[in-house]
C-alpha positions in Angstrom: 5.9 -12.1 107.7 8.6 -14.7 106.5 11.2 -13.5 103.9 10.0 -16.5 101.7 6.9 -15.7 101.5 8.2 -12.4 100.8 10.0 -13.6 97.5 7.0 -15.7 96.6 4.6 -12.6 96.4 7.5 -10.8 94.9 7.5 -13.5 92.1 3.5 -13.8 91.6 3.7 -10.1 91.3 6.2 -9.9 88.3 4.8 -12.7 86.9 1.1 -11.1 87.0 2.7 -7.9 85.9 4.5 -9.6 83.0 1.0 -11.4 82.2 -0.4 -8.1 82.3 2.1 -6.3 79.7 1.7 -9.4 77.5 -2.2 -9.2 77.9 -1.9 -5.2 77.2 0.8 -5.8 74.2 -2.0 -8.3 72.4 -5.0 -5.9 73.2 -3.2 -3.2 71.4 -2.5 -5.2 68.7 -5.9 -6.0 68.3 -7.1 -2.8 68.9 -4.8 -1.7 66.1 -5.5 -4.4 64.0 -9.2 -3.8 64.6 -9.4 0.0 63.7 -7.3 -1.0 60.5 -9.8 -3.3 60.0 -12.5 -0.8 60.6 -10.7 2.3 58.8 -10.8 0.0 55.6 -13.8 -1.5 55.8 -15.4 2.5 56.0 -12.9 3.5 53.0 -14.6 0.9 51.2 -17.8 1.9 52.2 -17.6 5.4 51.8 -15.8 4.4 48.1 -19.0 2.1 47.5 -21.0 4.6 48.4 -20.1 7.5 47.0 -18.0 6.2 44.0 -15.9 8.6 41.5 -18.0 10.4 38.8 -17.3 10.1 35.3 -15.2 12.8 34.1 -16.6 15.3 32.0 -19.8 15.9 34.4 -21.5 12.0 33.4 -21.7 13.5 29.8 -20.9 11.4 27.1 -17.0 12.6 25.9 -16.8 14.3 23.0 -15.4 12.9 19.9 -13.3 14.7 17.5 -11.9 13.0 14.2 -9.1 13.7 12.9 -7.3 13.9 9.5 -4.1 11.2 9.6 -1.7 14.4 11.4 -4.1 14.3 13.8 -5.7 17.8 12.4 -9.3 18.2 13.9 -11.5 17.8 11.1 -15.1 17.9 12.7 -15.4 18.2 16.7 -18.6 16.8 17.9 -19.1 18.5 20.9 -20.7 16.3 24.5 -24.2 17.1 25.5 -22.8 20.3 27.5 -21.4 21.8 23.9 -17.9 21.3 25.1 -15.3 20.1 22.5 -12.4 17.9 23.5 -9.5 16.5 21.9 -8.7 13.1 23.9 -4.6 13.0 24.3 -2.2 10.3 26.6 1.2 12.2 28.2 3.1 10.6 25.2 0.7 12.7 22.6 1.6 15.9 24.4 5.0 18.4 24.2 7.4 17.5 27.5 7.3 21.0 27.3 3.6 21.7 28.9 4.3 19.0 31.0 6.8 20.3 32.7 5.2 23.9 33.2 2.5 21.8 34.3 4.2 20.2 37.2 6.6 22.7 37.9 3.8 25.7 38.2 1.0 23.5 39.6 2.2 20.7 42.0 6.3 20.0 42.1 5.6 17.4 44.6 2.7 15.8 42.5 4.6 12.5 41.9 5.1 11.3 45.3 2.2 12.7 47.2 -0.8 10.8 48.5 -3.4 13.2 46.7 -2.8 15.9 48.9 0.5 18.0 49.5 0.1 19.5 53.5 2.7 22.3 53.4 0.8 23.5 50.7 -2.7 23.0 52.4 -1.2 25.0 55.8 0.8 27.8 53.7 -2.2 28.2 51.8 -4.5 28.6 55.5 -2.1 30.1 57.0 -1.8 32.9 53.9 -5.7 33.1 54.3 -5.6 34.0 57.8 -3.5 36.4 57.8 -4.5 38.6 54.7 -8.3 37.2 54.7 -8.4 36.3 51.2 -6.5 33.7 49.2 -2.9 34.3 48.3 -2.1 31.0 47.5 -3.9 27.7 46.8 -2.8 24.9 47.7 -4.5 22.8 45.7 -2.7 19.5 44.0 -3.2 18.3 40.3 -4.7 15.2 42.1 -7.3 17.9 43.9 -8.0 19.8 40.6 -9.0 16.8 38.7 -11.1 15.8 41.6 -12.6 19.1 41.5 -12.8 18.6 37.4 -14.9 15.3 37.8 -17.3 16.5 40.6 -17.6 19.8 41.3 -17.7 21.0 44.7 -18.6 24.6 46.3 -15.3 27.0 46.9 -16.6 26.6 50.7 -14.3 24.8 53.4 -17.2 22.0 53.0 -16.1 22.1 49.3 -12.4 21.6 49.6 -12.6 19.0 52.2 -14.9 17.0 49.8 -12.3 17.9 47.3 -9.5 16.4 49.5 -11.6 13.4 49.7 -12.1 13.0 46.7 -8.3 13.5 45.9 -7.6 10.4 47.9 -10.0 8.7 46.3 -8.4 9.5 43.1 -5.0 7.9 44.3 -6.2 4.8 45.4 -7.9 4.3 42.0 -5.7 5.8 39.3 -2.0 5.9 39.1 0.1 8.8 38.8 -0.1 9.1 34.8 -3.8 8.5 34.8 -4.4 11.2 37.0 -2.5 13.6 34.6 -3.8 12.2 31.1 -7.3 13.3 33.0 -6.1 16.8 34.0 -4.3 17.2 30.2 -7.9 16.5 29.1 -9.8 17.7 31.0 -8.9 21.0 32.5 -10.9 23.7 31.5 -9.7 25.9 29.1 -11.9 28.7 28.1 -15.5 28.7 26.8 -16.5 25.7 25.3 -12.9 24.3 25.1 -11.5 21.7 27.6 -7.8 19.9 27.6 -4.7 21.0 26.6 -5.0 19.1 22.5 -8.4 20.9 22.1 -6.8 24.7 23.7 -3.9 24.3 21.0 -5.4 23.8 18.1 -8.3 26.1 18.4 -5.7 29.0 20.2 -3.0 28.4 18.3 -3.5 26.3 14.9 -1.5 23.2 16.0 -1.0 19.7 18.1 -0.2 20.1 21.4 3.0 18.1 20.4 4.6 20.9 19.0 4.4 23.6 21.5 6.8 26.0 22.2 8.0 27.4 25.6 5.7 30.3 25.9 3.2 28.1 24.4 3.2 25.6 27.0 3.4 27.9 29.8 0.3 29.5 28.4 -1.3 26.8 28.4 -0.2 25.5 31.8 -1.5 28.5 33.5 -4.8 29.1 31.6 -6.9 26.9 33.8 -6.4 28.9 36.9 -8.5 31.6 34.8 -9.8 30.1 31.9 -12.4 32.9 31.0 -10.0 36.1 32.4 -6.7 34.2 30.3 -8.3 33.7 27.1 -5.4 34.3 24.5 -7.9 35.0 22.1 -9.6 37.3 23.9 -7.4 39.1 26.9 -3.7 38.3 25.3 -2.2 41.0 27.9 -3.6 38.8 31.2 -2.4 35.7 29.2 0.8 37.1 28.9 1.7 38.4 32.4 0.9 35.3 33.4 2.8 33.3 30.9 5.7 35.3 32.2 5.1 34.7 35.8 5.1 31.1 34.9 8.3 31.1 32.9 10.0 32.8 35.6 9.1 30.3 38.1 10.6 27.4 36.0 13.9 29.4 35.9 15.2 26.0 37.8 13.9 23.6 35.2 14.7 25.5 31.5 17.7 27.2 29.7 17.8 30.4 30.9 18.1 31.8 27.1 14.8 29.7 26.4 13.1 31.6 28.9 14.2 34.7 27.7 13.3 34.3 24.4 10.0 33.4 25.3 9.6 36.2 27.7 10.3 38.3 24.2 7.6 36.5 22.4 4.3 38.1 21.8 0.7 36.4 22.7 -1.1 35.6 19.7 -4.1 32.8 19.5 -6.5 32.5 16.4 -10.3 33.2 16.8 -11.8 29.7 17.8 -13.8 28.2 15.0 -15.5 25.2 15.1 -13.0 22.7 12.7 -15.0 21.5 9.9 -13.2 19.8 7.1 -15.0 17.1 5.3 -17.6 17.5 7.5 -19.7 14.6 5.9 -17.1 11.9 6.3 -16.7 13.2 9.8 -20.7 12.6 10.4 -20.1 8.8 8.8 -16.9 8.1 10.9 -19.2 9.4 14.1 -21.8 7.0 13.0 -19.4 3.7 13.9 -17.1 5.3 16.2 -18.6 2.8 18.3 -18.0 4.2 22.0 -14.5 5.6 20.3 -13.3 9.3 21.9 -10.8 10.0 18.8 -11.6 8.7 15.3 -8.4 8.8 13.1 -9.0 9.0 9.5 -6.7 9.0 6.7 -7.7 12.0 5.3 -4.5 14.6 4.1 -5.7 17.8 6.1 -4.0 20.4 3.4 -5.3 18.5 0.6 -8.7 18.6 1.9 -8.4 22.4 2.6 -7.6 22.7 -1.0 -10.1 20.9 -2.6 -12.7 22.8 -0.2 -11.9 26.0 -1.5 -11.7 24.7 -5.0 -15.2 23.5 -4.4 -16.1 26.7 -3.1 -14.8 28.4 -5.9 -16.5 25.8 -8.6 -20.1 26.4 -7.3 -20.0 30.0 -8.6 -20.5 28.1 -12.1 -23.0 25.8 -11.8 -26.7 26.1 -10.9 -28.5 27.4 -7.5 -29.2 23.6 -6.3 -26.5 21.2 -8.1 -23.4 20.1 -5.7 -20.1 18.1 -5.9 -18.3 15.6 -4.9 -15.0 14.3 -5.1 -13.1 11.3 -4.0 -9.4 11.6 -3.8 -7.4 7.9 -3.3 -3.9 7.2 -3.2 -3.6 4.1 -4.9 -1.4 1.9 -3.0 -2.8 1.8 -0.1 -6.0 2.4 -1.0 -6.4 5.4 1.8 -8.7 8.3 0.8 -6.9 11.6 1.1 -9.7 14.3 0.6 -13.4 13.7 0.8 -15.9 16.4 -0.2 -19.6 14.7 -0.1 -21.0 18.4 -1.3 -20.2 21.8 -2.7 -20.8 23.6 0.4 -21.5 22.0 3.2 -22.8 25.8 4.5 -25.2 25.9 1.6 -28.8 24.2 2.4 -29.7 25.0 -1.2 -27.3 22.9 -2.8 -28.2 19.7 -0.4 -25.0 20.0 1.6 -26.4 17.5 3.9 -26.8 14.4 1.5 -22.9 12.7 1.1 -23.0 12.0 -3.0 -19.7 9.9 -2.4 -22.4 7.3 -1.6 -25.3 8.1 -2.9 -26.3 5.4 -6.0 -26.9 7.5 -8.6 -26.3 6.1 -12.9 -22.9 6.1 -14.0 -23.3 6.6 -17.6 -20.7 5.7 -19.5 -18.2 4.9 -16.9 -18.0 1.4 -17.3 -17.2 1.2 -20.2 -13.3 0.9 -19.8 -14.3 -2.3 -17.6 -16.0 -3.4 -20.4 -13.0 -3.4 -22.8 -11.1 -4.6 -20.2 -12.7 -7.9 -19.9 -13.2 -8.1 -24.0 -9.7 -7.9 -23.9 -9.0 -11.0 -21.4 -11.7 -12.7 -23.1 -9.7 -12.8 -26.4 -12.4 -10.7 -28.0 -10.8 -7.5 -28.8 -7.5 -5.8 -29.5 -7.1 -2.4 -29.4 -8.0 -1.7 -33.1 -10.4 -4.3 -33.0 -12.9 -2.9 -36.2 -16.5 -1.8 -34.6 -19.4 -0.3 -36.3 -20.6 2.7 -35.7 -24.2 2.9 -37.3 -27.3 2.7 -36.4 -28.3 -0.5 -35.2 -30.9 -2.7 -33.6 -30.1 -4.9 -31.3 -33.0 -7.4 -30.1 -35.0 -4.3 -30.2 -32.5 -2.3 -28.7 -31.0 0.6 -30.8 -28.7 2.9 -28.8 -27.7 6.1 -30.2 -24.4 8.2 -29.5 -24.8 11.2 -26.9 -24.0 14.2 -29.9 -26.8 12.2 -32.1 -24.3 11.6 -34.6 -22.2 8.8 -36.0 -18.4 8.0 -37.1 -18.8 4.8 -39.4 -16.1 2.4 -38.7 -14.0 3.5 -35.7 -11.5 0.8 -33.3 -11.8 0.3 -30.2 -9.6 2.9 -29.4 -11.5 5.3 -30.4 -14.8 4.3 -29.6 -13.6 4.3 -25.7 -11.6 7.9 -25.7 -14.5 9.3 -27.9 -17.2 7.5 -25.1 -19.2 6.3 -28.3 -22.3 4.3 -27.1 -23.1 2.0 -30.4 -19.9 0.1 -30.4 -19.7 -0.3 -26.5 -23.4 -1.9 -26.5 -21.3 -3.8 -30.1 -19.0 -5.6 -27.8 -21.4 -6.1 -24.5 -23.7 -8.0 -26.9 -20.2 -10.1 -28.0 -19.7 -10.3 -23.7 -23.0 -10.6 -22.4 -24.4 -8.0 -20.3 -25.2 -11.0 -17.4 -21.2 -12.0 -17.9 -20.3 -8.2 -17.4 -22.6 -7.7 -13.8 -21.1 -10.9 -12.9 -17.7 -10.0 -13.8 -18.0 -6.6 -12.1 -19.1 -8.2 -8.9 -16.3 -10.2 -8.3 -14.4 -7.1 -8.9 -15.7 -4.9 -6.0 -18.0 -2.9 -8.0 -21.7 -3.8 -7.3 -24.3 -1.9 -9.4 -27.8 -1.6 -8.6 -30.7 -2.6 -10.6 -34.7 -1.3 -10.3 -36.4 -3.6 -8.5 -37.5 -6.6 -11.0 -35.0 -5.5 -13.5 -32.2 -7.7 -14.8 -29.1 -7.2 -16.6 -29.4 -6.0 -20.3 -27.5 -4.2 -22.7 -28.8 -0.8 -21.1 -26.1 -1.5 -18.2 -23.0 -0.2 -20.5 -25.1 3.2 -20.9 -25.4 4.1 -17.1 -28.8 1.2 -16.6 -28.0 0.4 -12.9 -26.9 2.5 -10.4 -23.8 2.8 -8.3 -22.0 5.2 -6.1 -18.6 7.4 -6.8 -16.9 5.9 -3.6 -17.4 2.5 -5.5 -16.5 3.8 -9.0 -13.0 5.3 -7.3 -12.0 2.1 -5.7 -12.3 0.2 -9.2 -10.7 2.8 -11.5 -8.0 2.3 -9.0 -7.1 -1.0 -10.9 -5.9 1.1 -13.1 -2.8 1.8 -11.8 -2.5 -1.2 -9.9 -2.3 -4.0 -12.3 -5.9 -4.9 -12.8 -5.9 -5.1 -8.7 -9.4 -2.4 -7.4 -10.2 -2.7 -3.8 -12.6 -0.3 -1.3 -11.6 3.1 -0.2 -9.9 3.3 3.3 -11.5 5.7 5.2 -9.4 4.8 8.3 -5.6 3.4 8.8 -7.0 0.6 10.8 -9.8 -0.4 8.3 -8.2 -3.9 6.5 -7.2 -3.6 3.0 -10.1 -5.5 0.7 -8.8 -5.7 -2.7 -10.4 -7.4 -5.5 -8.5 -8.9 -9.1 -10.9 -6.9 -11.4 -8.8 -7.5 -15.0 -5.2 -9.0 -15.6 -2.5 -6.7 -15.7 -1.9 -6.8 -19.1 -5.5 -5.2 -20.0 -5.3 -2.9 -17.4 -2.3 -1.9 -19.1 -3.9 -1.4 -22.5 -7.2 0.3 -21.3 -5.3 3.0 -19.8 -3.1 3.7 -22.2 -6.3 4.6 -24.4 -7.6 6.7 -21.5 -4.3 8.5 -21.6 -3.1 8.5 -24.8 -6.2 7.5 -27.3 -4.6 4.6 -28.0 -1.2 3.9 -30.9 -2.5 5.4 -33.7 -4.3 8.8 -31.2 -0.8 9.2 -29.8 1.4 8.7 -32.9 -0.4 11.8 -34.3 -1.3 13.2 -31.1 -4.7 13.6 -31.5 -5.6 13.2 -28.1 -5.7 16.2 -26.0 -5.3 15.7 -22.3 -3.2 16.3 -19.3 -0.5 13.9 -19.8 0.2 11.0 -17.0 -4.0 10.9 -16.6 -5.9 8.3 -18.0 -9.4 10.1 -17.7 -13.1 8.9 -19.0 -16.2 10.9 -18.6 -19.6 10.1 -18.5 -23.8 11.6 -18.6 -26.3 9.6 -17.3 -29.7 10.2 -18.9 -31.2 13.4 -19.1 -28.1 14.7 -17.9 -28.6 14.3 -14.0 -25.2 12.7 -13.7 -21.8 14.2 -14.9 -18.9 11.9 -14.3 -15.3 12.5 -14.6 -12.8 9.7 -13.3 -8.7 10.0 -13.3 -6.1 7.9 -12.8 -2.4 8.3 -12.3 0.7 6.2 -11.0 -0.3 7.4 -7.6 -4.0 9.3 -7.1 -7.0 7.9 -8.4 -9.7 10.9 -8.5 -13.6 10.8 -9.0 -15.8 13.9 -9.9 -19.7 14.1 -9.5 -21.4 17.0 -10.5 -25.5 17.3 -10.3 -28.7 17.8 -8.2 -28.7 15.3 -5.5 -32.9 15.4 -5.7 -32.4 14.0 -9.4 -33.5 16.8 -11.2 -31.7 17.4 -14.5 -29.1 19.8 -15.4 -29.9 20.8 -18.5 -26.5 21.6 -20.6 -24.0 19.9 -17.6 -22.4 16.7 -18.6 -19.2 15.1 -18.0 -17.0 16.7 -20.0 -17.8 19.9 -19.9 -18.6 20.5 -16.2 -16.5 17.6 -14.7 -13.9 16.9 -16.7 -12.4 20.4 -16.6 -12.8 20.3 -12.4 -10.8 17.0 -12.8 -8.3 18.3 -14.4 -8.3 21.1 -11.8 -8.1 18.3 -8.8 -4.9 16.9 -10.2 -3.4 20.1 -10.7 -4.3 21.0 -6.9 -2.8 18.1 -5.8 1.3 17.9 -5.7 3.0 15.6 -7.0 -0.4 13.5 -8.8 0.9 14.0 -12.0 4.2 13.0 -13.8 4.3 12.4 -17.5 6.6 9.0 -17.7 6.8 6.3 -19.7 5.6 3.2 -18.9 7.0 -0.1 -20.0 4.3 -2.5 -20.9 3.9 -5.6 -18.6 4.9 -9.3 -20.0 2.2 -10.6 -22.5 1.1 -7.1 -23.8 2.4 -6.6 -27.3 2.3 -4.4 -30.3 1.6 -5.8 -33.8 0.4 -4.4 -37.6 -2.9 -5.5 -38.1 -5.5 -4.9 -41.0 -9.4 -3.8 -41.2 -11.5 -5.5 -42.4 -10.6 -8.9 -41.2 -9.1 -7.3 -37.8 -6.4 -10.2 -37.9 -2.6 -9.3 -37.7 -1.0 -8.5 -41.1 2.0 -11.0 -41.5 -1.4 -13.3 -41.3 -3.3 -12.7 -44.2 -2.6 -12.2 -48.0 -1.9 -8.2 -48.7 -4.8 -8.2 -50.9 -7.1 -9.1 -48.0 -5.5 -5.8 -45.8 -7.2 -2.9 -47.1 -6.5 -1.1 -43.9 -3.7 -1.3 -41.4 -3.4 0.1 -37.7 -0.4 -0.3 -34.9 -2.9 -2.0 -32.2 -2.0 -3.8 -28.4 -2.1 -7.3 -28.6 -2.8 -9.3 -25.2 -1.0 -12.2 -25.0 -0.3 -11.9 -28.6 -3.9 -12.8 -29.7 -5.4 -10.9 -32.8 -8.8 -12.0 -32.9 -10.9 -11.3 -36.2 -13.5 -8.7 -36.4 -16.9 -9.5 -34.9 -19.3 -11.5 -36.9 -21.7 -10.0 -40.1 -24.8 -10.9 -38.6 -26.1 -10.0 -41.8 -24.4 -12.5 -43.9 -23.2 -15.6 -43.7 -19.7 -17.4 -44.8 -16.5 -15.9 -44.9 -15.8 -12.0 -45.0 -14.0 -12.6 -48.4 -15.5 -11.4 -51.8 -14.2 -13.8 -54.3 -14.2 -12.8 -57.9 -13.0 -12.8 -61.2 -10.7 -10.4 -63.4 -10.5 -10.5 -67.5 -6.7 -10.9 -68.1 -6.4 -8.4 -70.7 -8.7 -5.8 -69.2 -7.9 -6.6 -65.9 -11.3 -5.6 -65.3 -13.7 -7.2 -63.3 -15.9 -10.0 -65.1 -17.3 -13.5 -65.4 -17.8 -16.1 -68.0 -21.1 -14.5 -69.7 -19.0 -11.6 -70.7 -16.0 -12.3 -72.3 -14.2 -14.7 -73.6 -10.8 -13.6 -72.7 -9.0 -15.8 -70.2 -9.7 -15.1 -66.4 -7.8 -15.2 -63.2 -9.6 -15.9 -59.4 -8.7 -13.2 -57.3 -10.6 -11.9 -53.4 -11.1 -9.2 -51.5 -11.9 -8.6 -47.9 -15.7 -7.4 -46.9 -16.5 -4.6 -44.5 -19.4 -5.7 -42.3 -22.8 -5.2 -43.9 -23.7 -2.3 -41.8 -20.7 -0.1 -42.3 -20.5 -0.2 -46.7 -23.1 3.2 -46.6 -20.5 5.1 -44.1 -17.8 3.8 -46.5 -16.3 5.7 -49.4 -16.2 4.1 -52.9 -12.9 3.8 -52.5 -12.6 2.2 -49.0 -15.6 0.3 -49.7 -13.9 -1.3 -53.0 -10.7 -0.8 -52.3 -8.3 -3.1 -54.3 -11.5 -4.5 -56.3 -11.7 -3.4 -60.4 -14.8 -2.2 -61.7 -16.8 -4.4 -63.7 -15.9 -4.4 -67.2 -18.8 -2.7 -69.3 -21.5 -5.4 -70.1 -20.8 -7.3 -66.5 -22.1 -5.0 -63.8 -24.1 -6.2 -61.1 -26.7 -4.4 -59.8 -25.9 -4.4 -56.5 -22.2 -3.2 -54.7 -20.2 -6.4 -53.4 -22.9 -8.8 -54.7 -25.4 -7.9 -52.2 -29.2 -7.0 -52.1 -30.2 -3.9 -51.3 -31.6 -4.2 -47.5 -32.8 -1.9 -44.7 -30.4 -1.7 -41.9 -30.7 0.0 -38.5 -33.7 -2.1 -37.0 -34.9 -5.9 -38.2 -38.3 -7.2 -39.5 -41.0 -8.2 -36.7 -39.3 -6.0 -34.1 -41.5 -4.1 -31.3 -40.4 -1.4 -30.1 -41.4 -0.3 -26.6 -42.4 3.9 -26.1 -40.7 5.4 -22.9 -43.4 6.1 -20.7 -44.1 10.5 -20.9 -41.1 10.4 -23.2 -40.6 11.6 -26.8 -41.7 10.1 -29.3 -39.4 6.7 -31.0 -37.2 7.9 -33.9 -35.4 5.3 -35.7 -32.5 5.9 -38.1 -32.2 3.6 -40.9 -29.6 3.2 -43.6 -29.7 0.8 -46.8 -26.2 -1.5 -47.7 -26.0 -3.4 -51.1 -27.4 0.0 -53.2 -25.8 3.6 -54.2 -27.4 6.3 -55.2 -31.0 8.4 -54.3 -33.0 5.7 -51.7 -37.2 6.5 -51.3 -38.5 5.9 -48.3 -42.1 4.6 -47.8 -43.7 4.4 -44.0 -47.1 2.7 -44.9 -47.4 3.2 -48.5 -46.5 7.2 -48.1 -43.3 8.5 -49.3 -41.5 10.3 -46.9 -38.7 11.3 -48.9 -35.7 10.3 -50.2 -31.8 10.0 -49.7 -28.3 9.2 -50.5 -27.7 5.7 -49.8 -24.9 7.2 -47.4 -26.7 9.2 -45.2 -29.7 7.1 -44.5 -33.0 8.3 -43.4 -34.4 9.1 -39.7 -38.3 7.8 -39.2 -40.5 9.3 -36.4 -42.7 6.8 -35.5 -45.3 9.1 -33.9 -48.3 6.7 -32.8 -48.4 3.3 -31.2 -49.1 0.7 -33.5 -48.0 -1.3 -36.5 -45.3 0.4 -39.5 -44.4 -1.1 -42.7 -41.2 0.5 -44.0 -40.2 0.3 -47.4 -36.6 1.4 -49.0 -36.2 1.3 -52.7 -33.5 2.2 -55.5 -33.8 3.9 -58.5 -32.8 0.3 -60.1 -36.1 -1.2 -57.9 -34.4 -3.0 -55.5 -36.5 -2.7 -52.7 -36.8 -3.9 -48.8 -39.4 -3.6 -46.8 -39.8 -4.2 -42.5 -42.6 -4.5 -40.1 -42.3 -3.2 -36.7 -44.6 -2.2 -33.8 -44.7 0.2 -31.7 -46.1 -0.6 -28.0 
């Protein structure tokens, strides 16, 4: 063969070889690429076919409601009754994380889910010794087993490894570690480091010591055997092993101290603080695993201890509700919906903080505040605490007694009913209810009922929560609001009254007002402005108190509405209120408050009610120091039984200085005048007060009736219809007279029922339905008659 042919064959062969090599490389790339595609597709298919289970064995995550500092109030376990308290890595002490990784998985931050060196070492030890000497599981593999339990077999281990790879594909290292922190078994029904730290050590996992961190890090290795509350000796031995292994990571002196620290753990108990609040927050958790409340754990615990002690003084089925509100933030610091959550006899499951109940007299401070803003009254306005009828409504006082002439301050501090109704009659019930609603306090009326005068005495329902939020206005410059149960709840406030009105009412509630403060009459804890209330039939006993920092509300009664005779606001709720304030650190201090702009003091006169400087001295029978709002000193309410000016004009004999007229003397007469007290009040005034500054009649000039008035029945109106309460006692009318003195005879339907002094009046029982004619007469033959019907 020619040399040229050989060379050409060699050249062709080299070309073919190069082509073959290139083809092989291209085929290898294609094969490799195809293999990767197949592996990725297969892995994706397997991942889709066998997705990672949800944590917690596919059971809902246990919900925990905590105090504001993280202390568990109540834990709601999952369907397996497991308690967990979710945390993040940042919530846990770095010492615990260091102990966990340093002991369990030092390669955690770089391995792909499995540490091959650890697996080979564990397999070799197992082959040599015939049993497991040390585990080869990484933290990722342990998390895989937590969320997808597998048998302790070769097949189970392979599945665990695959799940670990799967976890690493889906989650970051921090997410995997967070799963471990929340789901690691810690003995019994506890899972997660936070639940274990709270249950065993009584502290958050953020505050673990070196010894405690080491103990909790090793606990998941054998959670039943290493429980510190049951087997402290085993727990200490395992803990010390962890400490020695961390010698290269922790300070030597810290490890030495930790080794000498004994293992101690408290008995595991279900957290149960503010249980009814926790139940309430659980129902609105909306999928959250942890709800942080505004509760102060220490304050809550102290309150519950106080209430347990208080229950010893109450009837068997009575309960208590208390709410403590921080005024500045409107955050609830303590919440007790029942007296003893463990006592079913006291209806422990009924949350009386939210229950709608009759508020008794607790609405009176708002009425007086509104009336101040409306320019109807000042703090010492003259009111009439005497039997009165307001269009058929005849209120009485709690003690069934009357005090005659009283001021606004006295009426409020003594919680007198008739003066409050008198003010409401002037202000208007509909206007009052609307003003309360604008201020955030909504009242619930019986079906078909509308606001009337009884609303000020508890004729509509509201809740302790609403009352406390409204009362906070007296410490917040007239602005109340909705109590906040969680820090993320928006602040919702409402203007209840002016800053000046809030100051005046609070001063009255705290000190009794200027007059009582001057003589030291108001007996209370200085710094606490408080009001009590009792609903009809002793069903509800209330006490609400306000200090600069807190507003506290107390309710006592039976949740089923059964009366508690003998238990009312003043003797049951008020003492507990003062004990609550004494329990709360820094809640009470007797500070001097500076009146806000618009609030001044001035001397006013009774009975006219206006400033002393604005009227002649002859018309100023009694002087008092009053709080005025915006400089207004409104006059006493008009007398419905008299027309014209509230001034008596008369003549005085210049010679004798006695009261006379032209018909009985020829001496020169001097015109004079004197203030007239309200007609209804006159029978309750002593002679000197009633006729202060008015000389007696000159002989032969005396008129038949005092002040020139004719005898009149006071306490009911002619033609009035009185409605009996179904199933109640017969109506009782306390009637008195004006324009008369001495003994008064009383006749009912033509029968003399007795006589009584004009200053005392007469109580008449209307035993049967029907018409009644009631006549009063004096020794001079004057009389008055009214006709009533009882329906």
